[in-house]
PDB file of N, CA, C and O in Angstrom, chain B, residues numbered from 101:
ATOM      1  N   MET B 101      42.372 -15.317 -21.474  1.00  0.00           N
ATOM      2  CA  MET B 101      42.866 -16.285 -21.347  1.00  0.00           C
ATOM      3  C   MET B 101      42.752 -16.433 -19.885  1.00  0.00           C
ATOM      4  O   MET B 101      43.401 -15.797 -19.054  1.00  0.00           O
ATOM      5  N   LEU B 102      41.738 -17.463 -19.621  1.00  0.00           N
ATOM      6  CA  LEU B 102      41.359 -17.761 -18.451  1.00  0.00           C
ATOM      7  C   LEU B 102      42.481 -18.680 -17.606  1.00  0.00           C
ATOM      8  O   LEU B 102      43.112 -19.555 -18.198  1.00  0.00           O
ATOM      9  N   ALA B 103      42.668 -18.432 -16.266  1.00  0.00           N
ATOM     10  CA  ALA B 103      43.331 -19.133 -15.405  1.00  0.00           C
ATOM     11  C   ALA B 103      42.866 -20.329 -15.450  1.00  0.00           C
ATOM     12  O   ALA B 103      41.729 -20.566 -15.859  1.00  0.00           O
ATOM     13  N   ARG B 104      43.979 -21.562 -14.885  1.00  0.00           N
ATOM     14  CA  ARG B 104      43.726 -22.645 -14.741  1.00  0.00           C
ATOM     15  C   ARG B 104      43.491 -22.687 -13.111  1.00  0.00           C
ATOM     16  O   ARG B 104      44.217 -22.169 -12.262  1.00  0.00           O
ATOM     17  N   LEU B 105      42.106 -23.551 -12.869  1.00  0.00           N
ATOM     18  CA  LEU B 105      42.120 -24.013 -11.301  1.00  0.00           C
ATOM     19  C   LEU B 105      43.034 -24.933 -11.021  1.00  0.00           C
ATOM     20  O   LEU B 105      42.828 -26.078 -11.424  1.00  0.00           O
ATOM     21  N   THR B 106      43.975 -24.698 -10.435  1.00  0.00           N
ATOM     22  CA  THR B 106      45.053 -26.049  -9.622  1.00  0.00           C
ATOM     23  C   THR B 106      43.974 -25.956  -8.181  1.00  0.00           C
ATOM     24  O   THR B 106      43.034 -25.223  -7.874  1.00  0.00           O
ATOM     25  N   PRO B 107      44.506 -26.830  -7.687  1.00  0.00           N
ATOM     26  CA  PRO B 107      44.068 -27.411  -6.233  1.00  0.00           C
ATOM     27  C   PRO B 107      44.652 -26.210  -5.198  1.00  0.00           C
ATOM     28  O   PRO B 107      44.106 -25.991  -4.116  1.00  0.00           O
ATOM     29  N   LEU B 108      45.595 -25.613  -5.575  1.00  0.00           N
ATOM     30  CA  LEU B 108      45.861 -24.333  -4.656  1.00  0.00           C
ATOM     31  C   LEU B 108      44.918 -23.507  -4.509  1.00  0.00           C
ATOM     32  O   LEU B 108      44.339 -23.168  -3.477  1.00  0.00           O
ATOM     33  N   THR B 109      44.734 -23.105  -5.820  1.00  0.00           N
ATOM     34  CA  THR B 109      43.971 -21.896  -5.979  1.00  0.00           C
ATOM     35  C   THR B 109      42.297 -22.348  -5.256  1.00  0.00           C
ATOM     36  O   THR B 109      41.488 -21.636  -4.662  1.00  0.00           O
ATOM     37  N   ILE B 110      42.264 -23.333  -5.500  1.00  0.00           N
ATOM     38  CA  ILE B 110      40.352 -24.207  -5.003  1.00  0.00           C
ATOM     39  C   ILE B 110      40.615 -24.219  -3.380  1.00  0.00           C
ATOM     40  O   ILE B 110      39.693 -24.157  -2.567  1.00  0.00           O
ATOM     41  N   ALA B 111      41.872 -24.299  -3.059  1.00  0.00           N
ATOM     42  CA  ALA B 111      42.070 -24.454  -1.058  1.00  0.00           C
ATOM     43  C   ALA B 111      42.220 -23.211  -0.866  1.00  0.00           C
ATOM     44  O   ALA B 111      41.827 -23.109   0.296  1.00  0.00           O
ATOM     45  N   LEU B 112      42.542 -22.092  -1.226  1.00  0.00           N
ATOM     46  CA  LEU B 112      42.759 -21.187  -0.918  1.00  0.00           C
ATOM     47  C   LEU B 112      41.160 -19.684  -1.311  1.00  0.00           C
ATOM     48  O   LEU B 112      40.706 -18.598  -0.951  1.00  0.00           O
ATOM     49  N   CYS B 113      40.997 -20.834  -2.280  1.00  0.00           N
ATOM     50  CA  CYS B 113      39.292 -20.093  -2.234  1.00  0.00           C
ATOM     51  C   CYS B 113      38.306 -20.592  -0.819  1.00  0.00           C
ATOM     52  O   CYS B 113      37.644 -19.707  -0.277  1.00  0.00           O
ATOM     53  N   PHE B 114      38.274 -21.282  -0.549  1.00  0.00           N
ATOM     54  CA  PHE B 114      37.385 -22.230   0.343  1.00  0.00           C
ATOM     55  C   PHE B 114      38.178 -21.813   1.658  1.00  0.00           C
ATOM     56  O   PHE B 114      37.544 -21.762   2.712  1.00  0.00           O
ATOM     57  N   LEU B 115      39.715 -21.474   1.643  1.00  0.00           N
ATOM     58  CA  LEU B 115      40.096 -21.173   3.541  1.00  0.00           C
ATOM     59  C   LEU B 115      39.374 -19.170   3.505  1.00  0.00           C
ATOM     60  O   LEU B 115      38.871 -18.525   4.425  1.00  0.00           O
ATOM     61  N   ALA B 116      39.589 -18.850   2.358  1.00  0.00           N
ATOM     62  CA  ALA B 116      39.442 -17.371   1.968  1.00  0.00           C
ATOM     63  C   ALA B 116      37.906 -16.865   2.078  1.00  0.00           C
ATOM     64  O   ALA B 116      37.570 -15.694   2.256  1.00  0.00           O
ATOM     65  N   ALA B 117      36.968 -18.072   1.926  1.00  0.00           N
ATOM     66  CA  ALA B 117      35.457 -17.327   1.892  1.00  0.00           C
ATOM     67  C   ALA B 117      34.804 -17.188   3.479  1.00  0.00           C
ATOM     68  O   ALA B 117      33.783 -16.556   3.752  1.00  0.00           O
ATOM     69  N   PRO B 118      35.486 -17.788   4.246  1.00  0.00           N
ATOM     70  CA  PRO B 118      34.925 -17.513   5.759  1.00  0.00           C
ATOM     71  C   PRO B 118      35.196 -15.919   6.131  1.00  0.00           C
ATOM     72  O   PRO B 118      34.461 -15.240   6.847  1.00  0.00           O
ATOM     73  N   LEU B 119      36.512 -15.436   5.433  1.00  0.00           N
ATOM     74  CA  LEU B 119      36.949 -13.973   6.221  1.00  0.00           C
ATOM     75  C   LEU B 119      36.086 -13.350   5.449  1.00  0.00           C
ATOM     76  O   LEU B 119      35.525 -12.502   6.143  1.00  0.00           O
ATOM     77  N   LEU B 120      35.612 -13.332   4.153  1.00  0.00           N
ATOM     78  CA  LEU B 120      35.262 -12.414   3.215  1.00  0.00           C
ATOM     79  C   LEU B 120      33.472 -12.490   3.554  1.00  0.00           C
ATOM     80  O   LEU B 120      32.706 -11.612   3.157  1.00  0.00           O
ATOM     81  N   ALA B 121      32.979 -13.818   4.425  1.00  0.00           N
ATOM     82  CA  ALA B 121      31.496 -13.798   4.583  1.00  0.00           C
ATOM     83  C   ALA B 121      31.207 -12.434   5.328  1.00  0.00           C
ATOM     84  O   ALA B 121      32.058 -11.719   5.857  1.00  0.00           O
ATOM     85  N   GLN B 122      29.906 -12.220   5.270  1.00  0.00           N
ATOM     86  CA  GLN B 122      29.193 -10.854   5.983  1.00  0.00           C
ATOM     87  C   GLN B 122      28.199 -11.405   7.483  1.00  0.00           C
ATOM     88  O   GLN B 122      27.306 -12.251   7.525  1.00  0.00           O
ATOM     89  N   LYS B 123      28.492 -10.973   8.048  1.00  0.00           N
ATOM     90  CA  LYS B 123      26.869 -11.552   9.449  1.00  0.00           C
ATOM     91  C   LYS B 123      26.214 -11.198   8.674  1.00  0.00           C
ATOM     92  O   LYS B 123      26.380 -10.277   7.874  1.00  0.00           O
ATOM     93  N   VAL B 124      25.205 -12.030   8.835  1.00  0.00           N
ATOM     94  CA  VAL B 124      23.791 -11.872   8.446  1.00  0.00           C
ATOM     95  C   VAL B 124      22.307 -11.946   9.892  1.00  0.00           C
ATOM     96  O   VAL B 124      21.746 -12.857  10.502  1.00  0.00           O
ATOM     97  N   ASP B 125      22.211 -10.373   9.873  1.00  0.00           N
ATOM     98  CA  ASP B 125      20.843 -10.143  10.978  1.00  0.00           C
ATOM     99  C   ASP B 125      20.136 -11.314  11.063  1.00  0.00           C
ATOM    100  O   ASP B 125      19.628 -11.685  10.005  1.00  0.00           O
ATOM    101  N   GLU B 126      19.927 -12.146  12.240  1.00  0.00           N
ATOM    102  CA  GLU B 126      19.294 -13.368  12.297  1.00  0.00           C
ATOM    103  C   GLU B 126      18.039 -12.729  13.403  1.00  0.00           C
ATOM    104  O   GLU B 126      17.181 -13.553  13.717  1.00  0.00           O
ATOM    105  N   SER B 127      17.938 -11.682  13.842  1.00  0.00           N
ATOM    106  CA  SER B 127      16.695 -10.855  14.935  1.00  0.00           C
ATOM    107  C   SER B 127      15.420 -11.177  13.895  1.00  0.00           C
ATOM    108  O   SER B 127      15.593 -10.963  12.696  1.00  0.00           O
ATOM    109  N   PRO B 128      14.254 -11.647  14.332  1.00  0.00           N
ATOM    110  CA  PRO B 128      13.143 -11.306  13.836  1.00  0.00           C
ATOM    111  C   PRO B 128      12.639  -9.938  13.626  1.00  0.00           C
ATOM    112  O   PRO B 128      12.523  -9.084  14.506  1.00  0.00           O
ATOM    113  N   ALA B 129      12.316  -9.796  12.227  1.00  0.00           N
ATOM    114  CA  ALA B 129      11.530  -8.825  11.772  1.00  0.00           C
ATOM    115  C   ALA B 129      10.789  -8.070  12.525  1.00  0.00           C
ATOM    116  O   ALA B 129       9.902  -8.718  13.082  1.00  0.00           O
ATOM    117  N   PRO B 130      10.796  -6.702  12.824  1.00  0.00           N
ATOM    118  CA  PRO B 130       9.285  -6.339  13.334  1.00  0.00           C
ATOM    119  C   PRO B 130       8.423  -6.236  12.997  1.00  0.00           C
ATOM    120  O   PRO B 130       8.197  -5.152  12.461  1.00  0.00           O
ATOM    121  N   ALA B 131       7.295  -7.261  13.049  1.00  0.00           N
ATOM    122  CA  ALA B 131       5.921  -7.181  12.053  1.00  0.00           C
ATOM    123  C   ALA B 131       4.849  -7.349  13.289  1.00  0.00           C
ATOM    124  O   ALA B 131       5.157  -7.667  14.437  1.00  0.00           O
ATOM    125  N   LYS B 132       4.144  -7.198  13.034  1.00  0.00           N
ATOM    126  CA  LYS B 132       2.655  -7.017  14.098  1.00  0.00           C
ATOM    127  C   LYS B 132       1.054  -7.857  13.513  1.00  0.00           C
ATOM    128  O   LYS B 132       0.035  -7.479  12.935  1.00  0.00           O
ATOM    129  N   VAL B 133       1.327  -8.535  13.797  1.00  0.00           N
ATOM    130  CA  VAL B 133      -0.180  -9.716  13.296  1.00  0.00           C
ATOM    131  C   VAL B 133      -0.863  -9.131  13.662  1.00  0.00           C
ATOM    132  O   VAL B 133      -0.728  -8.654  14.788  1.00  0.00           O
ATOM    133  N   VAL B 134      -2.340  -8.782  12.606  1.00  0.00           N
ATOM    134  CA  VAL B 134      -3.834  -8.330  13.113  1.00  0.00           C
ATOM    135  C   VAL B 134      -4.664  -8.943  11.539  1.00  0.00           C
ATOM    136  O   VAL B 134      -4.448  -9.096  10.336  1.00  0.00           O
ATOM    137  N   ARG B 135      -5.649  -9.117  12.521  1.00  0.00           N
ATOM    138  CA  ARG B 135      -7.052  -9.572  11.997  1.00  0.00           C
ATOM    139  C   ARG B 135      -7.300  -8.765  10.566  1.00  0.00           C
ATOM    140  O   ARG B 135      -7.593  -7.569  10.586  1.00  0.00           O
ATOM    141  N   ALA B 136      -7.163  -9.487   9.349  1.00  0.00           N
ATOM    142  CA  ALA B 136      -7.938  -8.917   8.046  1.00  0.00           C
ATOM    143  C   ALA B 136      -8.902  -8.673   8.128  1.00  0.00           C
ATOM    144  O   ALA B 136      -9.313  -7.632   7.615  1.00  0.00           O
ATOM    145  N   PHE B 137      -9.971  -9.771   9.018  1.00  0.00           N
ATOM    146  CA  PHE B 137     -11.425  -9.843   8.341  1.00  0.00           C
ATOM    147  C   PHE B 137     -11.810  -9.779  10.302  1.00  0.00           C
ATOM    148  O   PHE B 137     -11.660 -10.872  10.847  1.00  0.00           O
ATOM    149  N   PRO B 138     -12.139  -8.921  10.989  1.00  0.00           N
ATOM    150  CA  PRO B 138     -12.300  -8.949  12.531  1.00  0.00           C
ATOM    151  C   PRO B 138     -13.395  -9.659  13.036  1.00  0.00           C
ATOM    152  O   PRO B 138     -13.392 -10.347  14.057  1.00  0.00           O
ATOM    153  N   LYS B 139     -14.547  -9.415  12.101  1.00  0.00           N
ATOM    154  CA  LYS B 139     -15.658  -9.853  12.358  1.00  0.00           C
ATOM    155  C   LYS B 139     -15.975 -11.010  11.865  1.00  0.00           C
ATOM    156  O   LYS B 139     -17.093 -11.469  12.096  1.00  0.00           O
ATOM    157  N   LEU B 140     -14.913 -11.810  10.971  1.00  0.00           N
ATOM    158  CA  LEU B 140     -15.414 -12.916  10.392  1.00  0.00           C
ATOM    159  C   LEU B 140     -15.244 -13.986  11.391  1.00  0.00           C
ATOM    160  O   LEU B 140     -14.513 -13.784  12.361  1.00  0.00           O
ATOM    161  N   ARG B 141     -16.150 -15.642  11.162  1.00  0.00           N
ATOM    162  CA  ARG B 141     -15.347 -16.449  12.120  1.00  0.00           C
ATOM    163  C   ARG B 141     -15.563 -17.570  11.485  1.00  0.00           C
ATOM    164  O   ARG B 141     -16.615 -18.075  11.094  1.00  0.00           O
ATOM    165  N   LEU B 142     -14.568 -17.886  11.423  1.00  0.00           N
ATOM    166  CA  LEU B 142     -14.412 -19.517   9.989  1.00  0.00           C
ATOM    167  C   LEU B 142     -13.821 -20.704  11.168  1.00  0.00           C
ATOM    168  O   LEU B 142     -12.996 -20.409  12.032  1.00  0.00           O
ATOM    169  N   THR B 143     -14.282 -21.760  11.042  1.00  0.00           N
ATOM    170  CA  THR B 143     -13.838 -23.282  11.757  1.00  0.00           C
ATOM    171  C   THR B 143     -12.723 -23.958  10.818  1.00  0.00           C
ATOM    172  O   THR B 143     -12.761 -24.739   9.867  1.00  0.00           O
ATOM    173  N   ARG B 144     -11.811 -23.357  11.463  1.00  0.00           N
ATOM    174  CA  ARG B 144     -10.346 -24.308  10.747  1.00  0.00           C
ATOM    175  C   ARG B 144     -10.273 -24.396   9.272  1.00  0.00           C
ATOM    176  O   ARG B 144     -10.281 -25.419   8.587  1.00  0.00           O
ATOM    177  N   PRO B 145     -10.168 -22.574   8.708  1.00  0.00           N
ATOM    178  CA  PRO B 145     -10.017 -23.001   7.696  1.00  0.00           C
ATOM    179  C   PRO B 145      -8.485 -22.954   6.919  1.00  0.00           C
ATOM    180  O   PRO B 145      -7.752 -21.967   6.977  1.00  0.00           O
ATOM    181  N   PRO B 146      -8.174 -24.114   6.241  1.00  0.00           N
ATOM    182  CA  PRO B 146      -6.697 -24.182   5.799  1.00  0.00           C
ATOM    183  C   PRO B 146      -6.380 -23.611   4.614  1.00  0.00           C
ATOM    184  O   PRO B 146      -5.223 -23.669   4.197  1.00  0.00           O
ATOM    185  N   CYS B 147      -7.645 -22.809   3.729  1.00  0.00           N
ATOM    186  CA  CYS B 147      -7.257 -22.376   2.631  1.00  0.00           C
ATOM    187  C   CYS B 147      -8.214 -20.935   2.761  1.00  0.00           C
ATOM    188  O   CYS B 147      -9.287 -20.771   3.342  1.00  0.00           O
ATOM    189  N   LEU B 148      -7.356 -19.956   1.961  1.00  0.00           N
ATOM    190  CA  LEU B 148      -8.317 -18.963   1.786  1.00  0.00           C
ATOM    191  C   LEU B 148      -7.690 -18.268   0.019  1.00  0.00           C
ATOM    192  O   LEU B 148      -6.494 -18.027  -0.151  1.00  0.00           O
ATOM    193  N   ARG B 149      -8.283 -18.144  -0.612  1.00  0.00           N
ATOM    194  CA  ARG B 149      -8.069 -17.552  -2.014  1.00  0.00           C
ATOM    195  C   ARG B 149      -9.019 -16.897  -3.121  1.00  0.00           C
ATOM    196  O   ARG B 149     -10.214 -17.184  -3.048  1.00  0.00           O
ATOM    197  N   ARG B 150      -8.550 -15.959  -4.237  1.00  0.00           N
ATOM    198  CA  ARG B 150      -9.088 -15.583  -4.790  1.00  0.00           C
ATOM    199  C   ARG B 150      -9.171 -16.043  -6.201  1.00  0.00           C
ATOM    200  O   ARG B 150      -8.298 -16.223  -7.050  1.00  0.00           O
ATOM    201  N   PRO B 151     -10.344 -16.170  -6.217  1.00  0.00           N
ATOM    202  CA  PRO B 151     -10.251 -16.674  -7.672  1.00  0.00           C
ATOM    203  C   PRO B 151      -9.997 -15.661  -8.676  1.00  0.00           C
ATOM    204  O   PRO B 151     -10.344 -14.490  -8.517  1.00  0.00           O
ATOM    205  N   GLY B 152      -9.282 -16.172  -9.910  1.00  0.00           N
ATOM    206  CA  GLY B 152      -8.932 -15.283 -10.540  1.00  0.00           C
ATOM    207  C   GLY B 152     -10.399 -14.360 -11.491  1.00  0.00           C
ATOM    208  O   GLY B 152     -10.033 -13.354 -12.099  1.00  0.00           O
ATOM    209  N   THR B 153     -11.179 -14.544 -11.536  1.00  0.00           N
ATOM    210  CA  THR B 153     -12.416 -14.076 -12.538  1.00  0.00           C
ATOM    211  C   THR B 153     -12.975 -13.652 -11.527  1.00  0.00           C
ATOM    212  O   THR B 153     -13.788 -12.824 -11.938  1.00  0.00           O
ATOM    213  N   ALA B 154     -13.058 -13.739 -10.048  1.00  0.00           N
ATOM    214  CA  ALA B 154     -14.069 -12.887  -9.033  1.00  0.00           C
ATOM    215  C   ALA B 154     -13.089 -11.831  -8.344  1.00  0.00           C
ATOM    216  O   ALA B 154     -12.314 -12.046  -7.413  1.00  0.00           O
ATOM    217  N   ARG B 155     -13.255 -10.948  -8.851  1.00  0.00           N
ATOM    218  CA  ARG B 155     -11.923  -9.809  -8.353  1.00  0.00           C
ATOM    219  C   ARG B 155     -12.569  -9.653  -6.590  1.00  0.00           C
ATOM    220  O   ARG B 155     -11.806 -10.096  -5.731  1.00  0.00           O
ATOM    221  N   ASN B 156     -13.786  -9.107  -6.148  1.00  0.00           N
ATOM    222  CA  ASN B 156     -13.903  -8.664  -4.909  1.00  0.00           C
ATOM    223  C   ASN B 156     -14.623  -9.598  -4.074  1.00  0.00           C
ATOM    224  O   ASN B 156     -15.548  -9.295  -3.321  1.00  0.00           O
ATOM    225  N   ARG B 157     -14.106 -10.839  -4.266  1.00  0.00           N
ATOM    226  CA  ARG B 157     -14.612 -11.734  -3.469  1.00  0.00           C
ATOM    227  C   ARG B 157     -13.611 -12.628  -2.898  1.00  0.00           C
ATOM    228  O   ARG B 157     -12.601 -12.493  -3.590  1.00  0.00           O
ATOM    229  N   LEU B 158     -13.422 -13.397  -2.056  1.00  0.00           N
ATOM    230  CA  LEU B 158     -12.660 -14.548  -1.294  1.00  0.00           C
ATOM    231  C   LEU B 158     -13.315 -15.617  -1.295  1.00  0.00           C
ATOM    232  O   LEU B 158     -14.542 -15.547  -1.233  1.00  0.00           O
ATOM    233  N   PHE B 159     -12.767 -16.675  -1.356  1.00  0.00           N
ATOM    234  CA  PHE B 159     -12.962 -18.181  -0.911  1.00  0.00           C
ATOM    235  C   PHE B 159     -12.649 -18.750  -0.025  1.00  0.00           C
ATOM    236  O   PHE B 159     -11.509 -18.336   0.184  1.00  0.00           O
ATOM    237  N   THR B 160     -12.973 -19.774   1.014  1.00  0.00           N
ATOM    238  CA  THR B 160     -12.508 -20.094   1.812  1.00  0.00           C
ATOM    239  C   THR B 160     -12.881 -21.972   2.013  1.00  0.00           C
ATOM    240  O   THR B 160     -13.909 -22.503   1.594  1.00  0.00           O
ATOM    241  N   VAL B 161     -11.888 -22.607   2.658  1.00  0.00           N
ATOM    242  CA  VAL B 161     -12.505 -24.480   2.606  1.00  0.00           C
ATOM    243  C   VAL B 161     -11.852 -24.587   3.534  1.00  0.00           C
ATOM    244  O   VAL B 161     -10.638 -24.513   3.726  1.00  0.00           O
ATOM    245  N   THR B 162     -13.317 -24.909   4.600  1.00  0.00           N
ATOM    246  CA  THR B 162     -13.225 -25.567   6.139  1.00  0.00           C
ATOM    247  C   THR B 162     -12.547 -27.190   5.800  1.00  0.00           C
ATOM    248  O   THR B 162     -12.742 -27.865   4.789  1.00  0.00           O
ATOM    249  N   GLN B 163     -11.786 -27.502   6.888  1.00  0.00           N
ATOM    250  CA  GLN B 163     -11.623 -29.260   7.186  1.00  0.00           C
ATOM    251  C   GLN B 163     -12.675 -29.908   7.217  1.00  0.00           C
ATOM    252  O   GLN B 163     -12.607 -31.095   6.900  1.00  0.00           O
ATOM    253  N   GLN B 164     -13.915 -29.358   7.591  1.00  0.00           N
ATOM    254  CA  GLN B 164     -15.077 -30.355   7.296  1.00  0.00           C
ATOM    255  C   GLN B 164     -15.628 -30.300   5.902  1.00  0.00           C
ATOM    256  O   GLN B 164     -16.735 -30.688   5.527  1.00  0.00           O
ATOM    257  N   GLY B 165     -14.751 -29.799   5.260  1.00  0.00           N
ATOM    258  CA  GLY B 165     -15.253 -29.798   3.982  1.00  0.00           C
ATOM    259  C   GLY B 165     -16.105 -28.788   3.251  1.00  0.00           C
ATOM    260  O   GLY B 165     -16.296 -28.960   2.047  1.00  0.00           O
ATOM    261  N   LYS B 166     -16.498 -28.015   3.714  1.00  0.00           N
ATOM    262  CA  LYS B 166     -17.652 -26.681   3.544  1.00  0.00           C
ATOM    263  C   LYS B 166     -16.881 -25.690   2.899  1.00  0.00           C
ATOM    264  O   LYS B 166     -15.807 -25.287   3.344  1.00  0.00           O
ATOM    265  N   ILE B 167     -17.530 -25.198   1.619  1.00  0.00           N
ATOM    266  CA  ILE B 167     -17.042 -23.885   1.004  1.00  0.00           C
ATOM    267  C   ILE B 167     -17.521 -22.164   1.488  1.00  0.00           C
ATOM    268  O   ILE B 167     -18.743 -22.036   1.558  1.00  0.00           O
ATOM    269  N   ASN B 168     -17.144 -21.569   1.640  1.00  0.00           N
ATOM    270  CA  ASN B 168     -17.503 -20.314   1.915  1.00  0.00           C
ATOM    271  C   ASN B 168     -16.818 -19.574   1.131  1.00  0.00           C
ATOM    272  O   ASN B 168     -15.645 -19.680   0.772  1.00  0.00           O
ATOM    273  N   PHE B 169     -17.817 -18.613   0.814  1.00  0.00           N
ATOM    274  CA  PHE B 169     -17.261 -17.473  -0.122  1.00  0.00           C
ATOM    275  C   PHE B 169     -17.648 -15.829   0.327  1.00  0.00           C
ATOM    276  O   PHE B 169     -18.720 -15.859   0.931  1.00  0.00           O
ATOM    277  N   PHE B 170     -17.367 -15.088   0.272  1.00  0.00           N
ATOM    278  CA  PHE B 170     -17.941 -13.334   0.919  1.00  0.00           C
ATOM    279  C   PHE B 170     -16.783 -12.431   0.561  1.00  0.00           C
ATOM    280  O   PHE B 170     -15.584 -12.619   0.359  1.00  0.00           O
ATOM    281  N   PRO B 171     -17.743 -11.175   0.554  1.00  0.00           N
ATOM    282  CA  PRO B 171     -16.773 -10.191  -0.287  1.00  0.00           C
ATOM    283  C   PRO B 171     -16.057  -9.651   0.470  1.00  0.00           C
ATOM    284  O   PRO B 171     -16.109  -9.580   1.698  1.00  0.00           O
ATOM    285  N   LYS B 172     -14.887  -8.977  -0.722  1.00  0.00           N
ATOM    286  CA  LYS B 172     -13.602  -8.834   0.104  1.00  0.00           C
ATOM    287  C   LYS B 172     -13.561  -7.259   0.559  1.00  0.00           C
ATOM    288  O   LYS B 172     -13.059  -6.257   0.052  1.00  0.00           O
ATOM    289  N   ARG B 173     -14.449  -7.545   1.952  1.00  0.00           N
ATOM    290  CA  ARG B 173     -14.121  -6.550   2.923  1.00  0.00           C
ATOM    291  C   ARG B 173     -14.330  -6.768   4.229  1.00  0.00           C
ATOM    292  O   ARG B 173     -15.184  -7.601   4.532  1.00  0.00           O
ATOM    293  N   PRO B 174     -13.464  -5.940   5.464  1.00  0.00           N
ATOM    294  CA  PRO B 174     -13.318  -6.258   6.483  1.00  0.00           C
ATOM    295  C   PRO B 174     -14.460  -6.644   7.095  1.00  0.00           C
ATOM    296  O   PRO B 174     -14.659  -7.611   7.830  1.00  0.00           O
ATOM    297  N   GLU B 175     -15.399  -5.552   6.614  1.00  0.00           N
ATOM    298  CA  GLU B 175     -16.402  -5.888   7.865  1.00  0.00           C
ATOM    299  C   GLU B 175     -17.383  -6.425   7.775  1.00  0.00           C
ATOM    300  O   GLU B 175     -18.444  -6.034   8.260  1.00  0.00           O
ATOM    301  N   ARG B 176     -17.146  -7.821   6.883  1.00  0.00           N
ATOM    302  CA  ARG B 176     -18.108  -9.007   6.541  1.00  0.00           C
ATOM    303  C   ARG B 176     -18.050  -9.332   7.932  1.00  0.00           C
ATOM    304  O   ARG B 176     -17.111  -9.137   8.704  1.00  0.00           O
ATOM    305  N   ARG B 177     -19.670 -10.085   8.264  1.00  0.00           N
ATOM    306  CA  ARG B 177     -19.360 -11.143   9.559  1.00  0.00           C
ATOM    307  C   ARG B 177     -19.425 -11.993   9.253  1.00  0.00           C
ATOM    308  O   ARG B 177     -18.394 -12.425   9.768  1.00  0.00           O
ATOM    309  N   ARG B 178     -20.002 -13.154   8.528  1.00  0.00           N
ATOM    310  CA  ARG B 178     -19.944 -14.420   8.556  1.00  0.00           C
ATOM    311  C   ARG B 178     -19.950 -14.409   6.707  1.00  0.00           C
ATOM    312  O   ARG B 178     -20.309 -13.589   5.862  1.00  0.00           O
ATOM    313  N   GLY B 179     -19.183 -16.161   6.659  1.00  0.00           N
ATOM    314  CA  GLY B 179     -19.067 -16.378   5.092  1.00  0.00           C
ATOM    315  C   GLY B 179     -20.458 -16.786   4.833  1.00  0.00           C
ATOM    316  O   GLY B 179     -21.203 -17.178   5.732  1.00  0.00           O
ATOM    317  N   GLU B 180     -20.808 -16.688   3.568  1.00  0.00           N
ATOM    318  CA  GLU B 180     -22.017 -17.745   2.782  1.00  0.00           C
ATOM    319  C   GLU B 180     -21.698 -18.661   2.597  1.00  0.00           C
ATOM    320  O   GLU B 180     -20.475 -18.739   2.473  1.00  0.00           O
ATOM    321  N   GLY B 181     -22.287 -19.633   2.486  1.00  0.00           N
ATOM    322  CA  GLY B 181     -22.215 -21.235   2.462  1.00  0.00           C
ATOM    323  C   GLY B 181     -22.463 -21.391   0.940  1.00  0.00           C
ATOM    324  O   GLY B 181     -23.233 -20.530   0.514  1.00  0.00           O
ATOM    325  N   VAL B 182     -21.975 -22.336  -0.063  1.00  0.00           N
ATOM    326  CA  VAL B 182     -21.914 -22.595  -1.007  1.00  0.00           C
ATOM    327  C   VAL B 182     -22.019 -24.423  -1.131  1.00  0.00           C
ATOM    328  O   VAL B 182     -20.972 -25.064  -1.033  1.00  0.00           O
ATOM    329  N   PRO B 183     -23.474 -25.213  -1.367  1.00  0.00           N
ATOM    330  CA  PRO B 183     -23.447 -26.347  -1.100  1.00  0.00           C
ATOM    331  C   PRO B 183     -22.168 -27.052  -2.138  1.00  0.00           C
ATOM    332  O   PRO B 183     -21.911 -28.254  -2.071  1.00  0.00           O
TER     333      PRO B 183
END
């Protein structure tokens, strides 16, 4: 048998909730940013994608509309343009 929710039980739940809540650690996570492709230079690329069919290639699109693709190897120097 379920207990009925009365206004008193609802009020007690709202009053007890802050007492039972746990503190959340809001400090930044210890992360280090590193370049995945240090030798690759692209101009304003807003998108980096790996298509489902090409497992060893990455594609980028620049804000100027140029599409680049390159092998998924960090030593790659620059993208190969696709018209």
